[in-house]
DSSP file (Angstrom, degrees, kcal/mol; ACC not computed):
  #  RESIDUE AA STRUCTURE BP1 BP2  ACC     N-H-->O    O-->H-N    N-H-->O    O-->H-N    TCO  KAPPA ALPHA  PHI   PSI    X-CA   Y-CA   Z-CA
    1    1 A X    > >       0   0    0      0, 0.0     5,-2.2     0, 0.0     3,-1.0   0.000 360.0 360.0 360.0 -38.7   17.7   46.3   -4.4
    2    2 A X  G > 5 +     0   0    0      1,-0.3     3,-1.6     3,-0.2     0, 0.0   0.864 360.0  57.8 -63.7 -34.8   14.5   44.8   -3.1
    3    3 A X  G 3 5S+     0   0    0      1,-0.3    -1,-0.3     2,-0.1     0, 0.0   0.753 105.3  52.4 -65.3 -22.3   16.4   42.9   -0.4
    4    4 A X  G < 5S-     0   0    0     -3,-1.0    -1,-0.3     2,-0.1    -2,-0.2   0.337 128.6 -97.4 -94.0   5.7   17.7   46.2    0.8
    5    5 A X  T < 5S+     0   0    0     -3,-1.6   132,-1.7     1,-0.3     2,-0.2   0.566  77.8 138.5  93.6   9.0   14.2   47.7    1.0
    6    6 A X  E   < -A  136   0A   0     -5,-2.2     2,-0.3   130,-0.2    -1,-0.3  -0.619  26.0-178.5 -88.0 148.0   14.1   49.5   -2.3
    7    7 A X  E     -A  135   0A   0    128,-2.6   128,-2.5    -2,-0.2     2,-0.4  -0.975  34.7-101.1-140.0 154.1   11.0   49.5   -4.5
    8    8 A X  E     +A  134   0A   0     -2,-0.3   126,-0.2   126,-0.2     3,-0.1  -0.636  32.9 178.5 -75.6 125.6   10.3   51.0   -7.9
    9    9 A X  E     -     0   0A   0    124,-3.5     2,-0.3    -2,-0.4    -1,-0.2   0.822  62.5 -45.8 -92.9 -40.6    8.2   54.2   -7.5
   10   10 A X  E     -A  133   0A   0    123,-1.2   123,-3.0     2,-0.0    -1,-0.4  -0.916  60.0 -94.7-168.0-170.4    8.0   55.1  -11.2
   11   11 A X  E     -A  132   0A   0     -2,-0.3   100,-2.7   121,-0.3   101,-0.5  -0.920  19.6-141.5-123.0 152.6   10.1   55.4  -14.3
   12   12 A X  E     -AB 131 110A   0    119,-3.1   119,-2.3    -2,-0.3     2,-0.4  -0.867  15.6-149.1-104.7 147.3   11.9   58.3  -16.0
   13   13 A X  E     -AB 130 109A   0     96,-3.1    96,-2.2    -2,-0.4     2,-0.4  -0.969   3.3-150.8-117.5 132.3   11.9   58.6  -19.8
   14   14 A X  E     -AB 129 108A   0    115,-2.7   114,-3.2    -2,-0.4   115,-1.2  -0.848  11.4-163.6 -99.5 139.4   14.8   60.2  -21.7
   15   15 A X  E     -AB 127 107A   0     92,-3.0    92,-2.2    -2,-0.4     2,-0.3  -0.963   3.1-167.4-121.3 138.5   14.1   61.9  -25.0
   16   16 A X  E     +AB 126 106A   0    110,-2.5   110,-2.8    -2,-0.4     2,-0.3  -0.942  23.1 127.8-125.5 151.0   16.7   62.8  -27.7
   17   17 A X        -     0   0    0     88,-2.2     2,-0.4    -2,-0.3   108,-0.1  -0.952  60.3 -52.1-174.1-173.5   16.4   65.0  -30.7
   18   18 A X        -     0   0    0     -2,-0.3    86,-0.1   106,-0.1    87,-0.0  -0.658  62.0-105.6 -82.2 133.9   17.9   67.9  -32.5
   19   19 A X        -     0   0    0     -2,-0.4     2,-0.2    84,-0.1    83,-0.2  -0.297  38.9-127.2 -56.4 138.9   18.5   71.0  -30.4
   20   20 A X  B     -c  102   0B   0     81,-1.9    83,-0.9    84,-0.4    84,-0.2  -0.597  19.4-108.0 -91.2 151.1   16.0   73.7  -31.2
   21   21 A X        -     0   0    0     -2,-0.2     2,-0.1    81,-0.2    -1,-0.1  -0.421  42.1 -96.8 -71.1 153.0   16.8   77.2  -32.1
   22   22 A X        -     0   0    0     -2,-0.1     2,-0.3    79,-0.0    -1,-0.1  -0.423  49.1-178.5 -64.1 143.3   16.1   80.0  -29.6
   23   23 A X        -     0   0    0     -2,-0.1     2,-0.1    -3,-0.1    79,-0.1  -0.890  41.9 -65.0-137.2 171.7   12.8   81.7  -30.2
   24   24 A X        -     0   0    0     -2,-0.3     3,-0.1     1,-0.1     2,-0.0  -0.384  60.9-131.4 -59.1 125.1   10.9   84.5  -28.7
   25   25 A X        -     0   0    0      1,-0.1    -1,-0.1    -2,-0.1    71,-0.1  -0.251  29.6 -81.4 -75.9 166.0   10.0   83.3  -25.2
   26   26 A X    >   -     0   0    0     69,-0.1     3,-1.9     1,-0.1    -1,-0.1  -0.351  36.7-122.9 -58.6 142.9    6.5   83.5  -23.6
   27   27 A X  T 3  S+     0   0    0      1,-0.3    -1,-0.1    -3,-0.1    -2,-0.1   0.629 111.7  64.2 -65.6 -10.1    5.8   87.0  -22.2
   28   28 A X  T 3  S+     0   0    0     38,-0.1    39,-1.9    40,-0.0     2,-0.3   0.456  83.1  95.0 -92.4  -1.4    5.2   85.2  -18.9
   29   29 A X  E <   +D   66   0C   0     -3,-1.9     2,-0.3    37,-0.2    37,-0.2  -0.694  50.8 168.5 -87.0 143.0    8.8   84.0  -18.7
   30   30 A X  E     -D   65   0C   0     35,-2.2    35,-3.2    -2,-0.3     2,-0.2  -0.990  39.9 -95.6-150.3 152.2   11.2   86.2  -16.7
   31   31 A X  E     -D   64   0C   0     -2,-0.3    33,-0.3    33,-0.2     2,-0.2  -0.503  42.8-127.0 -69.5 136.2   14.8   85.9  -15.3
   32   32 A X        -     0   0    0     31,-2.4    31,-0.4    -2,-0.2     2,-0.3  -0.504  27.2-175.7 -78.4 150.3   14.9   84.7  -11.7
   33   33 A X    >   -     0   0    0     -2,-0.2     3,-2.1    27,-0.1     4,-0.2  -0.814  47.2 -82.2-132.7 180.0   16.8   86.6   -9.0
   34   34 A X  G >  S+     0   0    0      1,-0.3     3,-1.8    -2,-0.3     4,-0.3   0.752 119.1  71.5 -57.4 -26.9   17.5   85.9   -5.4
   35   35 A X  G 3  S+     0   0    0      1,-0.3     3,-0.3     2,-0.1    -1,-0.3   0.720  93.7  56.9 -64.6 -18.3   14.1   87.2   -4.3
   36   36 A X  G <> S+     0   0    0     -3,-2.1     4,-2.6     1,-0.2    -1,-0.3   0.485  75.5 101.3 -90.0  -3.5   12.4   84.2   -5.8
   37   37 A X  H <> S+     0   0    0     -3,-1.8     4,-2.3     1,-0.2     5,-0.2   0.891  81.7  47.4 -51.8 -49.6   14.4   81.7   -3.7
   38   38 A X  H  > S+     0   0    0     -3,-0.3     4,-2.3    -4,-0.3    -1,-0.2   0.904 113.5  48.5 -61.2 -39.4   11.6   81.0   -1.2
   39   39 A X  H  > S+     0   0    0     -4,-0.3     4,-2.6    -3,-0.2     5,-0.2   0.887 110.0  51.6 -67.2 -38.8    9.0   80.5   -4.0
   40   40 A X  H  X S+     0   0    0     -4,-2.6     4,-2.6     2,-0.2    -2,-0.2   0.935 111.3  47.9 -62.2 -46.3   11.3   78.2   -5.9
   41   41 A X  H  X S+     0   0    0     -4,-2.3     4,-1.9    -5,-0.2    11,-0.3   0.900 113.2  47.5 -61.8 -42.1   11.8   76.0   -2.8
   42   42 A X  H  X S+     0   0    0     -4,-2.3     4,-1.8     2,-0.2    -2,-0.2   0.935 113.4  46.7 -65.7 -46.6    8.1   75.9   -2.1
   43   43 A X  H  X S+     0   0    0     -4,-2.6     4,-1.9     1,-0.2    -2,-0.2   0.913 111.2  52.1 -63.4 -42.5    7.1   75.0   -5.6
   44   44 A X  H  X S+     0   0    0     -4,-2.6     4,-3.7    -5,-0.2     5,-0.4   0.894 106.3  54.8 -61.1 -39.2    9.8   72.3   -5.8
   45   45 A X  H  X S+     0   0    0     -4,-1.9     4,-1.9     1,-0.2    -1,-0.2   0.889 107.2  49.6 -60.9 -39.7    8.5   70.8   -2.6
   46   46 A X  H  < S+     0   0    0     -4,-1.8    -1,-0.2     2,-0.2    -2,-0.2   0.868 118.5  39.8 -66.1 -35.7    5.0   70.5   -4.1
   47   47 A X  H  < S+     0   0    0     -4,-1.9    96,-3.0    -5,-0.2    -2,-0.2   0.940 126.3  30.9 -78.2 -49.6    6.5   68.8   -7.2
   48   48 A X  H  < S-     0   0    0     -4,-3.7    -3,-0.2    94,-0.2    -2,-0.2   0.729  90.9-133.3 -86.5 -23.3    9.1   66.6   -5.6
   49   49 A X  S  < S+     0   0    0     -4,-1.9     2,-0.3    -5,-0.4    92,-0.2   0.597  75.6  95.9  77.4  10.4    7.5   65.8   -2.3
   50   50 A X  S    S-     0   0    0     -6,-0.4     2,-0.9    90,-0.1    -1,-0.3  -0.824  82.1-114.7-127.7 164.7   10.9   66.6   -0.6
   51   51 A X        +     0   0    0     -2,-0.3     3,-0.2     1,-0.1    -9,-0.1  -0.853  47.4 153.3 -99.7  97.3   12.6   69.5    1.0
   52   52 A X    >>  +     0   0    0     -2,-0.9     4,-2.3   -11,-0.3     3,-0.6   0.061  25.8 122.7-112.0  22.6   15.5   70.2   -1.4
   53   53 A X  H 3> S+     0   0    0      1,-0.3     4,-2.5     2,-0.2    -1,-0.1   0.856  72.5  54.4 -57.1 -37.9   15.8   73.9   -0.6
   54   54 A X  H 3> S+     0   0    0      1,-0.2     4,-0.5    -3,-0.2    -1,-0.3   0.871 111.3  45.5 -65.2 -34.9   19.5   73.6    0.4
   55   55 A X  H <4 S+     0   0    0     -3,-0.6     3,-0.3     1,-0.2    -2,-0.2   0.880 118.5  42.4 -72.9 -38.7   20.3   71.9   -2.9
   56   56 A X  H >X S+     0   0    0     -4,-2.3     3,-2.3     1,-0.2     4,-1.6   0.797  93.0  84.7 -77.5 -29.6   18.3   74.5   -4.9
   57   57 A X  H 3< S+     0   0    0     -4,-2.5     4,-0.4     1,-0.3     3,-0.3   0.818  87.3  50.2 -49.5 -46.4   19.5   77.6   -3.0
   58   58 A X  T 3< S+     0   0    0     -4,-0.5    -1,-0.3    -3,-0.3    -2,-0.1   0.706 122.6  34.6 -67.3 -15.2   22.8   78.2   -4.9
   59   59 A X  T X4 S+     0   0    0     -3,-2.3     3,-2.2    -4,-0.2    -2,-0.2   0.552  90.2  92.1-111.7 -13.0   20.8   78.0   -8.2
   60   60 A X  T 3< S+     0   0    0     -4,-1.6     3,-0.1    -3,-0.3   -27,-0.1   0.672  89.3  47.5 -66.3 -18.3   17.4   79.5   -7.4
   61   61 A X  T 3  S+     0   0    0     -4,-0.4     2,-0.3     1,-0.2    -1,-0.3   0.227 103.6  68.2-102.5  14.4   18.5   83.0   -8.4
   62   62 A X  S <  S+     0   0    0     -3,-2.2    17,-0.5   -29,-0.1     2,-0.3  -0.694  90.0  43.2-136.3  79.8   20.0   81.9  -11.7
   63   63 A X  S    S-     0   0    0    -31,-0.4   -31,-2.4    -2,-0.3     2,-0.4  -0.901  85.0 -59.5 179.2-151.1   17.4   80.7  -14.1
   64   64 A X  E     -DE  31  76C   0     12,-2.6    12,-2.6    -2,-0.3     2,-0.3  -0.946  34.3-163.0-127.1 144.0   13.9   81.4  -15.5
   65   65 A X  E     -DE  30  75C   0    -35,-3.2   -35,-2.2    -2,-0.4     2,-0.4  -0.820   8.0-151.5-118.6 162.9   10.5   81.7  -13.9
   66   66 A X  E     +DE  29  74C   0      8,-2.1     7,-3.3    -2,-0.3     8,-1.3  -0.997  38.0 131.2-131.6 126.5    7.0   81.6  -15.3
   67   67 A X  E     - E   0  72C   0    -39,-1.9     2,-0.4    -2,-0.4     5,-0.2  -0.998  42.4-134.9-168.8 169.9    4.3   83.6  -13.5
   68   68 A X  E >  S- E   0  71C   0      3,-1.4     3,-2.4    -2,-0.3    -2,-0.0  -0.989  83.3  -3.4-133.2 140.6    1.5   86.0  -13.3
   69   69 A X  T 3  S-     0   0    0     -2,-0.4    -1,-0.1     1,-0.3     3,-0.1   0.832 129.9 -51.7  49.0  42.9    0.8   88.8  -10.9
   70   70 A X  T 3  S+     0   0    0      1,-0.2     2,-0.5    -3,-0.0    -1,-0.3   0.579 109.7 122.7  76.1   9.0    3.9   88.1   -8.8
   71   71 A X  E <   -E   68   0C   0     -3,-2.4    -3,-1.4   -32,-0.0     2,-0.5  -0.923  59.5-134.0-109.9 124.1    3.0   84.4   -8.3
   72   72 A X  E     +E   67   0C   0     -2,-0.5    -5,-0.2    -5,-0.2     3,-0.1  -0.637  28.2 170.6 -77.7 122.0    5.6   81.8   -9.5
   73   73 A X  E     -     0   0C   0     -7,-3.3    15,-3.2    -2,-0.5    16,-0.6   0.554  66.3  -8.2-105.3 -14.4    3.9   79.0  -11.5
   74   74 A X  E     -EF  66  87C   0     -8,-1.3    -8,-2.1    13,-0.3    -1,-0.4  -0.970  58.1-155.6-173.0 161.7    7.1   77.3  -12.7
   75   75 A X  E     -EF  65  86C   0     11,-2.6    11,-1.8    -2,-0.3     2,-0.4  -0.984   7.3-154.1-147.8 157.8   10.9   77.6  -12.8
   76   76 A X  E     -EF  64  85C   0    -12,-2.6   -12,-2.6    -2,-0.3     2,-0.7  -0.988   5.3-170.6-133.6 120.8   13.8   76.3  -14.9
   77   77 A X  E >   - F   0  84C   0      7,-2.8     3,-1.6    -2,-0.4     7,-0.9  -0.826   5.8-176.9-112.8  88.9   17.3   76.1  -13.3
   78   78 A X  T 3  S+     0   0    0     -2,-0.7    -1,-0.1     1,-0.3   -15,-0.1   0.724  77.8  51.2 -64.8 -23.6   19.6   75.4  -16.2
   79   79 A X  T 3  S+     0   0    0    -17,-0.5     2,-0.9   -20,-0.2    -1,-0.3   0.376  85.9  93.5 -97.6   5.2   22.8   75.0  -14.2
   80   80 A X  S X> S-     0   0    0     -3,-1.6     3,-2.5     4,-0.1     4,-0.9  -0.849 107.7 -65.1 -98.8 103.4   21.4   72.5  -11.7
   81   81 A X  T 34 S-     0   0    0     -2,-0.9    71,-0.2     1,-0.3    70,-0.1  -0.341 119.4  -9.2  58.5-125.5   22.3   69.1  -13.0
   82   82 A X  T 34 S-     0   0    0     69,-3.7    -1,-0.3    68,-0.2    69,-0.1   0.478 119.9 -78.4 -82.8  -2.8   20.5   68.4  -16.2
   83   83 A X  T <4  -     0   0    0     -3,-2.5    -5,-0.2    68,-0.3    -2,-0.2   0.802  49.5-130.7 103.0  78.6   18.4   71.6  -15.8
   84   84 A X  E  <  -F   77   0C   0     -7,-0.9    -7,-2.8    -4,-0.9     2,-0.4  -0.344  24.9-175.7 -63.3 131.5   15.5   71.1  -13.3
   85   85 A X  E     +FG  76 149C   0     64,-2.0    63,-2.3    -9,-0.2    64,-1.2  -0.996   7.2 169.2-127.5 125.5   12.1   72.3  -14.5
   86   86 A X  E     +FG  75 147C   0    -11,-1.8   -11,-2.6    -2,-0.4     2,-0.3  -0.997   5.0 169.6-133.7 140.0    9.1   72.2  -12.2
   87   87 A X  E     -F   74   0C   0     59,-2.9   -13,-0.3    -2,-0.4   -14,-0.1  -0.997  35.4-145.4-152.9 145.4    5.7   73.8  -12.8
   88   88 A X  S    S+     0   0    0    -15,-3.2     2,-0.3    -2,-0.3   -14,-0.1   0.663  88.6  43.1 -83.7 -18.7    2.3   73.8  -11.3
   89   89 A X  S  > S-     0   0    0    -16,-0.6     4,-2.7     1,-0.1     5,-0.2  -0.925  77.7-126.1-128.8 154.1    0.5   74.1  -14.7
   90   90 A X  H  > S+     0   0    0     -2,-0.3     4,-2.9     2,-0.2     5,-0.3   0.889 111.7  56.8 -62.1 -39.8    1.0   72.5  -18.1
   91   91 A X  H  > S+     0   0    0      1,-0.2     4,-1.8     2,-0.2    -1,-0.2   0.937 111.6  41.5 -57.7 -48.0    1.2   76.0  -19.7
   92   92 A X  H  > S+     0   0    0      2,-0.2     4,-2.4     1,-0.2     5,-0.2   0.932 115.4  50.6 -66.0 -46.0    4.1   77.0  -17.4
   93   93 A X  H  X S+     0   0    0     -4,-2.7     4,-2.4     1,-0.2    -2,-0.2   0.903 112.3  45.3 -60.9 -43.6    5.8   73.6  -17.7
   94   94 A X  H  X S+     0   0    0     -4,-2.9     4,-2.6     2,-0.2    -1,-0.2   0.866 111.7  52.1 -71.7 -35.1    5.7   73.5  -21.5
   95   95 A X  H  X S+     0   0    0     -4,-1.8     4,-1.9    -5,-0.3    -2,-0.2   0.920 114.5  43.0 -64.5 -42.8    6.8   77.1  -21.9
   96   96 A X  H  X S+     0   0    0     -4,-2.4     4,-2.0     2,-0.2    -2,-0.2   0.874 113.0  52.6 -70.7 -37.1    9.8   76.4  -19.6
   97   97 A X  H  X S+     0   0    0     -4,-2.4     4,-1.0    -5,-0.2    -2,-0.2   0.930 109.6  48.8 -62.4 -45.2   10.5   73.1  -21.4
   98   98 A X  H >< S+     0   0    0     -4,-2.6     3,-0.6     1,-0.2     4,-0.3   0.904 110.0  52.3 -60.8 -41.5   10.5   74.9  -24.8
   99   99 A X  H >< S+     0   0    0     -4,-1.9     3,-1.0     1,-0.2    -1,-0.2   0.890 107.7  52.7 -60.0 -40.0   12.9   77.5  -23.3
  100  100 A X  H 3< S+     0   0    0     -4,-2.0    -1,-0.2     1,-0.2    -2,-0.2   0.712  93.5  72.4 -71.2 -20.7   15.3   74.7  -22.1
  101  101 A X  T X<  +     0   0    0     -4,-1.0   -81,-1.9    -3,-0.6     3,-1.5   0.540  63.8 111.0 -79.6  -6.1   15.5   73.0  -25.5
  102  102 A X  B <  S-c   20   0B   0     -3,-1.0   -81,-0.2    -4,-0.3     3,-0.1  -0.584 102.5  -4.8 -66.2 108.5   17.7   75.7  -27.1
  103  103 A X  T 3  S+     0   0    0    -83,-0.9     2,-0.5    -2,-0.8    -1,-0.3   0.539 109.6 118.2  85.4   6.5   20.9   73.9  -27.5
  104  104 A X    <   +     0   0    0     -3,-1.5   -84,-0.4   -84,-0.2    -1,-0.2  -0.924  34.1 175.7-114.7 127.6   19.7   70.7  -25.7
  105  105 A X        +     0   0    0     -2,-0.5   -88,-2.2     1,-0.2     2,-0.4   0.555  69.7  41.7-103.6 -10.8   19.6   67.4  -27.5
  106  106 A X  E     +B   16   0A   0    -90,-0.2     2,-0.3    19,-0.1   -90,-0.2  -0.999  56.9 172.7-140.6 140.6   18.5   65.2  -24.5
  107  107 A X  E     -B   15   0A   0    -92,-2.2   -92,-3.0    -2,-0.4     2,-0.4  -0.994  13.5-156.1-146.0 144.0   16.1   65.6  -21.7
  108  108 A X  E     +B   14   0A   0     -2,-0.3    42,-2.5   -94,-0.2     2,-0.3  -0.979  23.0 153.7-126.3 134.0   14.8   63.3  -19.0
  109  109 A X  E     -B   13   0A   0    -96,-2.2   -96,-3.1    -2,-0.4    39,-0.1  -0.940  52.4 -66.1-149.7 166.4   11.5   63.5  -17.1
  110  110 A X  E >   -B   12   0A   0     37,-0.4     3,-2.0    -2,-0.3   -98,-0.3  -0.366  38.0-136.8 -59.2 132.9    9.0   61.4  -15.3
  111  111 A X  T 3  S+     0   0    0   -100,-2.7    -1,-0.2     1,-0.3   -99,-0.1   0.756 102.6  69.5 -61.2 -22.8    7.4   59.0  -17.7
  112  112 A X  T 3  S+     0   0    0   -101,-0.5     2,-1.6     1,-0.2    -1,-0.3   0.609  75.5  88.2 -71.5 -12.0    4.1   59.9  -15.9
  113  113 A X    <>  +     0   0    0     -3,-2.0     4,-1.9     1,-0.2     3,-0.3  -0.613  52.7 168.4 -88.9  79.9    4.2   63.4  -17.3
  114  114 A X  H  >  +     0   0    0     -2,-1.6     4,-2.8     1,-0.2     5,-0.2   0.824  69.5  59.9 -62.9 -34.9    2.4   62.6  -20.6
  115  115 A X  H  > S+     0   0    0      1,-0.2     4,-2.1     2,-0.2    -1,-0.2   0.915 108.5  44.5 -62.2 -42.2    1.9   66.2  -21.6
  116  116 A X  H  > S+     0   0    0     -3,-0.3     4,-2.6     2,-0.2    -2,-0.2   0.912 113.4  50.5 -68.8 -42.1    5.6   66.8  -21.6
  117  117 A X  H  X S+     0   0    0     -4,-1.9     4,-2.3     1,-0.2    -2,-0.2   0.916 112.0  47.2 -61.1 -43.7    6.3   63.5  -23.5
  118  118 A X  H  X S+     0   0    0     -4,-2.8     4,-2.2     2,-0.2    -1,-0.2   0.898 111.4  51.8 -63.8 -40.8    3.6   64.4  -26.1
  119  119 A X  H  X S+     0   0    0     -4,-2.1     4,-1.1    -5,-0.2    -2,-0.2   0.927 111.0  47.0 -61.7 -46.6    5.1   67.9  -26.5
  120  120 A X  H  <>S+     0   0    0     -4,-2.6     5,-2.6     1,-0.2     3,-0.4   0.904 110.7  52.1 -63.7 -41.4    8.6   66.5  -27.0
  121  121 A X  H ><5S+     0   0    0     -4,-2.3     3,-1.6     1,-0.2    -1,-0.2   0.899 106.1  54.2 -61.3 -40.6    7.3   64.0  -29.6
  122  122 A X  H 3<5S+     0   0    0     -4,-2.2    -1,-0.2     1,-0.3    -2,-0.2   0.780 106.5  53.2 -64.6 -25.6    5.6   66.8  -31.5
  123  123 A X  T 3<5S-     0   0    0     -4,-1.1    -1,-0.3    -3,-0.4    -2,-0.2   0.410 127.7 -98.5 -88.8   1.7    8.9   68.6  -31.7
  124  124 A X  T < 5S+     0   0    0     -3,-1.6     2,-0.3     1,-0.3    -3,-0.2   0.505  78.2 137.8  95.5   5.1   10.6   65.5  -33.2
  125  125 A X      < -     0   0    0     -5,-2.6     2,-0.4    -6,-0.2    -1,-0.3  -0.618  37.6-154.8 -80.8 144.9   12.2   64.2  -30.0
  126  126 A X  E     -A   16   0A   0   -110,-2.8  -110,-2.5    -2,-0.3     2,-0.2  -0.939  24.1-104.7-122.1 143.8   12.0   60.4  -29.5
  127  127 A X  E     +A   15   0A   0     -2,-0.4  -112,-0.3  -112,-0.2     3,-0.1  -0.491  41.3 172.2 -65.1 129.9   12.1   58.4  -26.4
  128  128 A X  E     +     0   0A   0   -114,-3.2     2,-0.3     1,-0.3  -113,-0.2   0.593  54.8   5.0-118.0 -17.3   15.5   56.8  -26.1
  129  129 A X  E     -A   14   0A   0   -115,-1.2  -115,-2.7     2,-0.0     2,-0.4  -0.989  52.2-144.1-163.4 157.7   15.7   55.2  -22.7
  130  130 A X  E     -A   13   0A   0     -2,-0.3     2,-0.3  -117,-0.2  -117,-0.2  -0.985  17.0-176.2-126.7 141.1   13.8   54.4  -19.5
  131  131 A X  E     -A   12   0A   0   -119,-2.3  -119,-3.1    -2,-0.4     2,-0.3  -0.948  24.2-117.0-132.2 154.4   15.2   54.4  -16.0
  132  132 A X  E     -A   11   0A   0     -2,-0.3     2,-0.6  -121,-0.2  -121,-0.3  -0.711  11.7-143.3 -93.4 142.1   13.6   53.4  -12.7
  133  133 A X  E     -A   10   0A   0   -123,-3.0  -124,-3.5    -2,-0.3  -123,-1.2  -0.933  27.1-162.3 -99.5 118.8   13.1   55.8   -9.8
  134  134 A X  E     -A    8   0A   0     -2,-0.6     2,-0.3  -126,-0.2  -126,-0.2  -0.755  10.9-169.6-105.0 147.7   13.7   53.8   -6.7
  135  135 A X  E     -A    7   0A   0   -128,-2.5  -128,-2.6    -2,-0.3     2,-0.5  -0.971  15.0-141.3-131.1 150.9   12.6   54.6   -3.1
  136  136 A X  E    S-A    6   0A   0     -2,-0.3     2,-0.2  -130,-0.2  -130,-0.2  -0.958  71.6 -12.1-112.9 124.8   13.6   52.9    0.1
  137  137 A X  S    S+     0   0    0   -132,-1.7     2,-0.2    -2,-0.5    -2,-0.1  -0.599 121.8   6.0  87.8-151.8   10.9   52.6    2.7
  138  138 A X  S    S-     0   0    0     -2,-0.2    -2,-0.2     1,-0.1     2,-0.0  -0.462  80.7-115.3 -69.9 132.1    7.5   54.3    2.4
  139  139 A X        -     0   0    0     -2,-0.2     2,-0.3    -4,-0.1    -1,-0.1  -0.384  30.3-134.2 -61.9 145.0    7.0   56.2   -0.9
  140  140 A X        -     0   0    0    -92,-0.1     2,-0.3     1,-0.1   -90,-0.1  -0.716  25.7 -96.5-100.7 154.7    6.7   59.9   -0.4
  141  141 A X        +     0   0    0     -2,-0.3     2,-0.3   -92,-0.2    -1,-0.1  -0.515  55.9 154.4 -72.6 131.8    4.0   62.0   -2.0
  142  142 A X        -     0   0    0     -2,-0.3     2,-0.5   -93,-0.1   -94,-0.2  -0.936  41.5-129.0-147.5 169.2    5.2   63.8   -5.2
  143  143 A X    >   -     0   0    0    -96,-3.0     3,-2.4    -2,-0.3     4,-0.3  -0.803  18.4-178.1-126.2  87.6    3.6   65.1   -8.3
  144  144 A X  G >  S+     0   0    0     -2,-0.5     3,-1.4     1,-0.3   -34,-0.3   0.768  81.9  66.8 -61.0 -24.4    5.4   63.8  -11.4
  145  145 A X  G 3  S+     0   0    0      1,-0.2    -1,-0.3    -3,-0.1   -29,-0.1   0.628  96.6  56.6 -69.5 -11.8    3.1   65.8  -13.6
  146  146 A X  G <  S+     0   0    0     -3,-2.4   -59,-2.9   -99,-0.2     2,-0.6   0.486  91.3  83.9 -93.9  -5.3    4.8   68.9  -12.2
  147  147 A X  E <   +G   86   0C   0     -3,-1.4   -37,-0.4    -4,-0.3   -61,-0.2  -0.890  43.3 168.5-107.9 120.3    8.3   67.9  -13.2
  148  148 A X  E    S+     0   0C   0    -63,-2.3     2,-0.2    -2,-0.6   -62,-0.2   0.436  75.5  11.8-109.7  -5.2    9.3   68.7  -16.8
  149  149 A X  E    S-G   85   0C   0    -64,-1.2   -64,-2.0     7,-0.1    -1,-0.4  -0.803  76.8-133.2-168.0 131.7   13.1   67.9  -16.4
  150  150 A X        -     0   0    0    -42,-2.5   -68,-0.2    -2,-0.2   -42,-0.2  -0.323  18.0-122.4 -83.8 168.8   14.9   66.2  -13.6
  151  151 A X  S    S-     0   0    0      4,-0.6   -69,-3.7     1,-0.3     2,-0.3   0.944  74.3 -66.1 -71.7 -51.1   18.0   67.3  -11.8
  152  152 A X  B >   -H  155   0D   0      3,-1.7     3,-1.2   -71,-0.2    -1,-0.3  -0.962  52.6 -73.8 175.6 176.4   19.9   64.0  -12.6
  153  153 A X  T 3  S+     0   0    0     -2,-0.3     3,-0.2     1,-0.3    -1,-0.0   0.732 127.1  54.7 -63.9 -23.0   20.0   60.3  -12.0
  154  154 A X  T 3  S+     0   0    0      1,-0.3     2,-0.3    -3,-0.0    -1,-0.3   0.622 123.4  20.3 -84.7 -14.7   21.3   60.9   -8.5
  155  155 A X  B <    H  152   0D   0     -3,-1.2    -3,-1.7     1,-0.0    -4,-0.6  -0.810 360.0 360.0-159.0 110.4   18.5   63.2   -7.6
  156  156 A X              0   0    0     -2,-0.3    -7,-0.1    -3,-0.2   -46,-0.1   0.492 360.0 360.0 -56.6 360.0   15.1   63.3   -9.3
């Protein structure tokens, strides 16, 4: 890969554990609808450092949001790959991560997101694998601490 111009940007960590039962969600969680599509795209751009609005668009009205006073602080798109979660605050990210764990035994996120890793460990999930995130050319700015679950190995 290095001969082709790729370099390691970071690592992803996979965690496995027993799926958790559904519980009463945070009062700040709400179902997303199409009106949230622009906010989902903007927040994802801040987290990923990329413009992935076309990829997110079919899923942006089908998931969960976390917010206050009409401002989206995080989202969970369960039907997009492995279930993308992005959040601007730890409170939002962990609430959405907890929501996603109902029925889920494996989750993968940037290893740089220590708050999410610690949260999963406290719930009995154990790190089971590491994968590299590769970039070709100049690394782009992203915020791995804002990503609480990736889309998949083909798209962080």
